[in-house]
Structures are given as structure tokens and as C-alpha cells.
C-alpha positions in Angstrom: 24.0 0.9 8.2 26.8 2.3 10.7 26.5 3.4 14.3 26.2 6.7 13.4 23.2 6.6 11.6 21.5 4.3 14.0 22.1 7.3 16.7 20.6 9.7 14.1 17.4 7.7 13.6 17.2 7.2 17.7 17.6 10.6 18.0 15.0 12.2 15.2 12.4 9.2 16.9 13.0 10.0 20.1 12.9 14.0 19.9 10.1 14.1 17.2 8.1 11.2 18.2 7.7 11.7 22.0 8.2 15.5 22.4 4.1 16.0 22.6 3.6 13.2 24.6 2.3 14.2 28.4 4.2 10.9 29.7 7.7 12.0 29.3 9.2 12.7 32.3 12.0 15.7 33.4 14.7 13.5 33.3 13.8 11.8 29.8 14.4 15.4 28.2 17.5 16.1 29.9 19.1 12.7 28.8 17.4 13.7 25.1 19.2 16.9 25.7 22.3 15.4 26.8 22.3 13.2 23.6 21.7 16.2 21.3 24.8 17.5 22.5 26.7 14.7 21.7 25.5 14.0 18.7 25.9 17.5 17.5 29.2 17.0 15.8 28.2 14.5 13.9 25.2 16.2 12.7 27.6 19.2 11.6 29.6 16.7 9.8 26.6 15.1 7.8 27.6 16.7 4.4 31.0 15.4 4.3 29.6 12.0 5.3 27.1 12.0 2.3 30.2 12.9 0.1 31.8 9.9 1.3 28.6 7.8 1.0 28.5 8.7 -2.6 31.8 7.0 -3.4 30.7 3.6 -2.1 27.4 3.3 -3.5 26.5 1.4 -6.8 26.6 3.7 -10.1 23.0 5.3 -11.3 21.3 5.3 -7.7 19.6 8.6 -6.8 21.5 10.1 -3.9 21.1 12.9 -1.5 22.5 16.0 -2.3 25.6 16.5 -0.1 25.5 20.3 -0.1 21.9 20.7 1.0 20.5 18.5 3.6 17.2 18.9 5.5 17.9 20.6 9.3 15.7 18.7 11.8 13.3 21.7 12.0 12.7 21.2 8.3 12.7 17.5 8.8 10.2 17.8 11.6 7.8 20.0 9.6 7.5 17.7 7.1 6.5 14.7 8.9 4.4 16.7 11.7 2.3 17.4 8.6 2.3 14.1 7.2 1.4 12.6 10.9 -2.2 12.7 10.3 -2.4 9.7 8.3 -0.4 7.6 10.7 -2.2 5.6 13.5 -1.3 3.5 16.5 -0.4 0.2 14.8 1.3 -0.3 11.5 0.9 -3.4 9.3 4.7 -3.2 7.1 3.9 -4.8 4.0 7.0 -3.5 2.0 10.1 -5.4 1.4 13.1 -3.6 2.7 14.6 -3.2 -0.9 11.6 -0.9 -1.7 12.1 2.8 -0.6 8.6 3.1 0.3 9.5 1.1 3.2 11.0 4.0 5.1 7.7 5.3 5.9 6.6 2.1 7.1 10.0 1.6 9.4 10.8 5.1 10.3 7.9 7.6 10.0 5.8 5.5 12.4 8.2 5.1 15.1 9.1 9.1 14.7 5.4 9.4 15.9 5.2 6.9 18.8 3.7 4.2 16.7 4.5 0.5 16.7 5.2 -1.6 13.6 4.7 -5.2 13.0 7.2 -6.4 10.0 4.9 -8.9 7.8 7.4 -12.0 6.4 7.5 -12.6 3.1 5.4 -15.5 3.1 2.7 -13.3 4.3 3.3 -10.7 1.7 3.2 -13.4 -0.9 0.6 -15.4 0.3 -3.1 -14.0 -0.7 -5.0 -16.0 1.9 -2.4 -15.3 4.9 -2.6 -11.6 3.9 -6.1 -11.5 4.0 -6.2 -12.9 7.4 -3.5 -10.7 8.7 -5.1 -7.6 7.5 -8.1 -8.5 9.3 -6.8 -8.6 12.5 -8.2 -5.5 14.4 -4.7 -4.7 16.3 -3.6 -3.5 12.9 -5.0 -0.1 11.8 -2.7 1.4 9.4 -0.8 -0.3 6.2 0.7 0.6 3.0 0.7 -1.6 -0.1 0.8 -1.3 -3.8 -2.3 -2.0 -5.9 -1.3 -5.8 -6.7 -0.9 -6.4 -2.9 -4.3 -4.8 -1.8 -5.9 -6.7 -5.1 -4.5 -10.0 -3.5 -6.2 -9.2 -0.3 -9.8 -8.3 -1.7 -9.6 -11.6 -4.4 -8.8 -13.7 -0.9 -11.8 -12.5 0.6 -10.6 -9.6 2.8 -12.8 -6.6 3.7 -11.4 -3.0 4.9 -12.6 -2.3 8.1 -13.9 1.1 8.7 -11.5 2.0 11.2 -8.7 0.9 8.7 -6.3 3.5 7.3 -4.4 2.5 3.8 -1.5 4.0 1.8 -1.8 3.0 -2.0 1.4 3.5 -4.2 4.1 2.4 -6.4 1.6 1.7 -9.2 -1.3 3.7 -10.6 -4.3 2.8 -8.7 -7.3 1.9 -10.9 -11.0 3.5 -10.3 -12.3 -0.1 -9.8 -9.6 -0.8 -7.0 -10.4 2.3 -5.2 -13.8 1.8 -5.2 -13.4 -1.5 -3.4 -11.0 -0.5 -1.1 -13.4 2.7 -0.1 -16.6 0.5 -0.2 -16.7 -0.1 3.6 -16.0 3.2 5.0 -11.9 2.6 5.4 -9.3 5.7 4.8 -7.4 5.2 1.5 -4.4 7.5 0.7 -3.3 7.5 -3.0 0.2 8.4 -2.8 2.8 9.0 -5.8 6.4 10.4 -5.9 9.6 8.6 -7.1 13.1 7.4 -5.6 14.6 10.4 -6.8 12.2 12.7 -5.1 12.6 10.8 -1.6 9.6 8.8 -2.1 6.1 10.1 -2.0 5.5 13.9 -3.6 1.8 14.0 -3.7 -1.4 12.5 -1.5 -5.1 12.6 -1.9 -7.3 11.3 0.9 -10.1 9.2 -1.2 -13.6 8.6 0.5 -16.3 6.4 -1.1 -17.4 7.5 -4.5 -14.3 9.9 -5.2 -12.8 9.7 -8.6 -9.0 8.8 -8.4 -6.4 11.3 -8.7 -3.0 12.4 -7.3 -3.9 15.3 -4.9 -1.8 18.0 -4.5 2.2 18.2 -3.2 3.2 17.4 0.2 4.7 19.9 2.4 8.3 21.2 1.1 7.5 20.0 -2.5 6.3 22.0 -5.5 4.3 20.2 -8.8 4.6 21.7 -12.2 2.8 20.0 -15.2 5.5 21.0 -17.7 6.2 20.8 -21.5 9.9 22.0 -22.8 10.0 23.4 -19.3 7.1 25.8 -19.4 4.2 25.0 -17.2 1.3 24.1 -19.5 -2.2 25.6 -18.9 -4.9 23.9 -16.7 -6.6 20.8 -18.5 -3.6 20.3 -20.5 -1.6 17.0 -20.4 2.1 17.5 -19.7 4.9 16.0 -17.5 5.0 16.1 -14.2 8.1 18.2 -12.6 8.8 18.0 -9.0 10.5 20.4 -7.0 11.4 21.2 -3.3 13.1 19.7 -0.3 13.1 15.8 -1.5 14.7 16.3 -4.6 18.4 14.4 -4.9 21.3 15.1 -6.2 21.2 13.1 -9.4 22.8 9.6 -10.7 26.4 8.8 -9.3 28.5 8.3 -12.5 26.1 8.8 -14.8 26.1 12.4 -16.3 23.9 12.1 -19.2 20.8 10.8 -17.2 21.3 13.4 -14.6 21.4 16.0 -17.4 18.3 14.6 -18.8 16.4 14.1 -15.6 17.3 16.9 -13.2 16.6 20.1 -14.6 16.3 23.9 -13.4 13.6 24.5 -11.0 11.1 26.6 -12.7 9.3 27.7 -9.8 12.5 28.4 -7.6 15.3 30.3 -9.0 18.8 28.4 -8.8 17.2 25.3 -7.5 16.8 22.0 -9.4 13.9 19.9 -10.2 13.0 16.2 -11.5 11.4 15.3 -14.6 9.6 12.2 -13.7 8.7 10.9 -17.1 5.1 10.6 -16.0 2.0 12.3 -17.8 -0.9 14.1 -15.8 -3.3 16.6 -16.2 -3.9 19.5 -13.7 -7.3 20.4 -12.7 -8.6 23.8 -11.9 -8.0 23.4 -8.1 -4.7 22.4 -8.6 -5.0 18.6 -8.3 -3.6 16.0 -10.8 -5.0 13.4 -12.7 -2.5 10.6 -13.7 -2.5 9.9 -17.2 0.3 7.2 -17.4 4.0 6.9 -18.5 5.3 8.7 -21.6 7.1 5.5 -22.4 4.0 3.7 -22.3 1.9 5.6 -24.4 1.6 3.0 -27.4 -0.3 3.4 -30.4 -1.6 0.6 -33.0 -2.8 1.3 -36.3 -3.3 5.0 -35.2 -5.4 4.8 -32.1 -3.6 5.2 -28.5 -4.1 2.3 -26.2 -5.3 2.7 -22.7 -4.1 -0.6 -20.9 -5.5 0.4 -17.5 -9.2 1.2 -19.1 -8.6 -2.4 -20.9 -8.0 -4.2 -17.6 -10.8 -2.4 -16.1 -13.2 -3.8 -18.5 -11.8 -7.5 -18.3 -12.0 -7.7 -14.4 -15.9 -6.4 -15.1 -16.2 -10.1 -17.3 -17.6 -13.1 -15.4 -15.1 -15.2 -13.5 -12.2 -12.8 -13.7 -10.4 -11.6 -10.7 -7.5 -9.6 -12.5 -5.9 -8.9 -15.5 -2.8 -7.6 -17.1 -2.6 -6.1 -20.5 0.7 -6.0 -22.6 1.3 -4.6 -26.3 3.9 -6.6 -27.8 5.6 -5.6 -31.5 5.5 -2.2 -33.1 4.0 -0.8 -36.2 1.5 -3.0 -38.2 3.1 -5.8 -36.2 1.7 -4.5 -32.6 -1.0 -6.6 -30.8 -2.6 -6.7 -27.5 -1.9 -9.5 -25.3 -4.6 -10.1 -22.2 -3.3 -12.4 -19.3 -6.4 -13.3 -17.1 -6.3 -14.2 -13.1 -9.9 -16.3 -13.1 -11.5 -17.3 -9.9 -10.0 -20.3 -9.1 -13.4 -22.3 -8.7 -14.1 -21.2 -12.2 -14.4 -23.6 -15.0 -13.5 -21.8 -18.1 -15.8 -22.2 -21.1 -14.9 -22.9 -24.5 -16.3 -19.9 -25.8 -14.9 -17.6 -23.2 -12.6 -15.8 -25.8 -15.4 -15.0 -28.0 -18.0 -14.3 -25.6 -15.6 -11.7 -24.0 -14.8 -10.2 -27.3 -18.6 -9.6 -28.2 -18.5 -8.0 -24.5 -15.8 -5.8 -24.7 -16.8 -4.4 -28.1 -19.9 -3.0 -26.1 -17.6 -0.9 -24.0 -14.1 -0.5 -25.8 -13.0 0.9 -29.2 -12.3 -2.2 -31.5 -8.7 -1.1 -31.7 -8.8 -1.7 -27.8 -9.8 -5.6 -28.1 -6.9 -8.1 -27.2 -6.0 -10.3 -30.0 -4.7 -13.1 -27.7 -5.6 -14.1 -24.2 -3.7 -16.2 -21.8 -4.6 -17.6 -18.3 -2.5 -17.2 -15.4 -2.5 -18.9 -12.0 -1.0 -16.0 -10.2 0.1 -12.6 -11.1 4.2 -12.5 -10.9 5.5 -10.0 -8.5 8.6 -8.1 -8.8 10.7 -7.8 -5.1 8.8 -4.4 -4.7 5.6 -6.0 -4.9 4.9 -4.4 -8.3 3.7 -6.8 -11.5 6.4 -8.3 -13.2 5.4 -8.1 -16.7 8.6 -9.7 -17.9 7.8 -13.2 -16.2 4.4 -13.4 -17.5 4.9 -16.0 -20.1 6.6 -18.3 -17.6 2.9 -18.8 -16.0 0.8 -18.2 -18.9 -1.3 -20.6 -21.1 -2.8 -19.7 -24.2 -6.5 -19.2 -24.2 -7.8 -20.5 -27.8 -10.3 -18.3 -29.4 -13.4 -19.9 -31.1 -16.0 -18.5 -33.1 -19.9 -19.2 -33.8 -20.4 -20.4 -37.3 -24.0 -19.3 -37.5 -23.3 -15.6 -35.7 -19.6 -15.0 -36.4 -19.9 -15.6 -40.3 -20.8 -12.3 -42.2 -20.9 -12.3 -46.0 -19.3 -9.4 -48.1 -21.5 -6.5 -48.0 -20.0 -4.3 -50.5 -17.6 -4.4 -53.4 -14.3 -3.6 -51.3 -15.2 -6.6 -48.7 -16.0 -8.8 -51.6 -12.4 -7.9 -53.3 -10.8 -8.6 -49.9 -12.8 -11.8 -49.2 -11.9 -12.9 -52.8 -7.8 -12.1 -52.1 -8.0 -14.1 -48.4 -10.1 -16.7 -50.2 -7.6 -17.6 -52.7 -5.1 -17.1 -50.3 -6.1 -19.7 -47.8 -7.7 -21.7 -49.9 -11.2 -21.4 -48.1 -14.3 -22.6 -49.4 -16.4 -21.0 -46.5 -16.6 -17.4 -45.5 -14.3 -16.0 -43.1 -15.1 -14.7 -39.7 -16.1 -10.9 -39.4 -13.1 -8.8 -39.6 -14.2 -6.3 -42.1 -14.7 -3.7 -39.2 
């Protein structure tokens, strides 16, 4: 970060964060006015500086539009509207490489708050994280669902005076219920790097159903299909427009054209196609339906990984779970990676009992076929779940079946024929476990 950028951040924090404070002295205001005059040439030259910056950053990174920058009046309006989610002392839990850290590091200072930056060791250690969050001096924190789950599993209970932001990944209903159970304030926030981080926010209280809420000031949200708004209640792709939309991906024209499209709400402007699916309710709020590229079907049935994970977390001794679909077509299969209570001795029949339990609440096509025990959930540098590293820590749980309860004789001619085919192929003398369906 260069000297000019530091000055701009300082100017923003001082002029917008302290201007309404009764403690501001006249000489302070005179100093700020003098600083503003000194920095005016720099602000006037922002577009050309951004153009120079665009030549230095890596390819395929979303960059700000050098021809349309926010004035400080617009910027101030945007952050003033977000100020009601901030409190006195922020606990910063986001690594600097994750764009959401901008909210923690800058927006808090802009409004006169203070920040405590948690070390990486605290962010990754569930017990240390739980202890730090329990410190009453911290009244506001932002984290991914995985980080909040880590703290809860370590015994942390949100204080009623605590305000929490949850974003970066989809917020599950069971996690939202736990975070709001003790009366704390929870904000479910959603957005993307390409639209300057958060674009929607929904304040949740105990008993509320999870939703994305509505757009923040200066932002427009459309549920879109083929660049046309769909009717309310219909699932479509989220299209984000407004002040936060960036210019595109440097040196990647194809992806820019695919994702940055004409804004159907503002003539002559562009909007960003997120790849996220949602359903808009009658009041304009959004229900998140997952990523387009995560929509998976197995034998004709759409698979809902999030719903399977919630069902698994209700099983005895399960702290958390990750569902992953591997393969495609006839070879597709559902894998369950399970984080158990560390004090639990997993019984040999756990897989069989769990499958029986899951069948009471899930469609047969949603029942995982493979189960793995994991000692922890691998994280990316941004605090999200890292599914690519699951195999490195996973241990396969063998399925077992009860001979007296799981064996079913063929019940009709079709099942009898299937049984005879498999009996011949496998050379089995006993009937097979019930997989007739």
C-alpha cells in the first residue's frame, strides 16, 4: 500500500468517523480542512492512478472501474447506512488475503471504533477462538460459517450484547439457530469480490428462517434468467448492479463478457452475474438456493448437500459434516465426511444406524454411500471449508449390517430375477442386503 493510499484511508477515517463526535475540537476540524485541501489534487487524479494500478496487478483479478469512482459523498452515504451493524470494539477474525477483511480493518475505524486483530493461531484453534470470543470487551465480529461452528463446538455461547456477521459461505439454518439462541444479533451477509464484497444483508433474530435479505444502499439485486427478471417465487440467477460493481477481469476478456452484462435496471451501466441461484419472495428478500455449478443430480434426483449435512449434524455424537458428490452419471456417489465429538467412541454399527436414521428424513437418493471420519475440517486461507484436502485427513468408516434385520428375501418376480443375477455373479449362498429400494 503506497503513501497516497495511506493518506486517503486516514482522510476517510478522520473526516467520516469523527465528524459527528462531540469531542472534536475546532482546531481538529481546521487541520482536517487543511489536509483535505492538500489531498485534493490526489483525489482528482484517482482515475489515472487506478488505470496505472490495473497494469500491475495479476491477471483475472476484478479491479475497480477507472472511469467511475465513488465520490466521498457517495462513499460516506454507503458506510453511514451500514454503521448500525458496528459497535465499539471489533474482533477481526478474517485473514488479510480475504477481501471481507476490508470491513473489519477500515469500516470500523471510519466510524470511530477500535479493532483487535486475532492471530492466525487463534483463528485456527477452536478453544483459543472460543476463549477470545467470550471476552466481553469484544462486541462485534465477522466470520465464515465454519469459524462460527468451530467456536460453538468448543463450547462458546454468543452473548446477548454480541453482534455477529456471517458470510463467505451459505449459512445453514441449524447454525443460525445456535447463533441467535442466546439473544445476540446475527447478520447474514452475501456478496462477491466482483461487487466489492457484501451486497445484501439480513438481520436475524431467534426463530427467523435464513435468507439473504435485501440489497444494501447503492446496490440493486435482480433474480435473472437470460437477462430478464423472473417472477417472484421463481428460481433464477442473482444479478448484482450498483456502485460496487467492478470493471471486470484484467486480461481475461472472455470471462469479463460472460459475467459482466448490461444492467437491466440502469441503462448504460453494467451488472455482475454471480452464478448463485436464489428465489425472491413477495417482499423482495432473497432465499439462497446454491451455486449453479453445484447443482448435482444422481440417477435423476437433485442432491441437496446442505440439507444432508444438517441431517447428519443431528446424529448422535456428530459436531459437523461435509457432503461431497464425486463421479458423474451412473458412477456418481455421495460421500459424507464427519467430525465427531472428540469424546465419542464411534460404535462399529454407526454407519448402519445412521443410514437407518437418515432414511426417516431424507429421500433414499440422498443417503450417502460412503462415510469418512475426519479429526478436523480443513480450511482455506480465507476460513472456508477446503474440500480438496479432505482425503488427506479422512479415515474410511466401514459399513456393517444386521443379518437378521437387513436381509430381505425377494418379494416379487423382478426382485427374484435380480437376486438370481447377483447370486450368480457373486457366488453368494445367502440373500443379499436389502437394496431393492
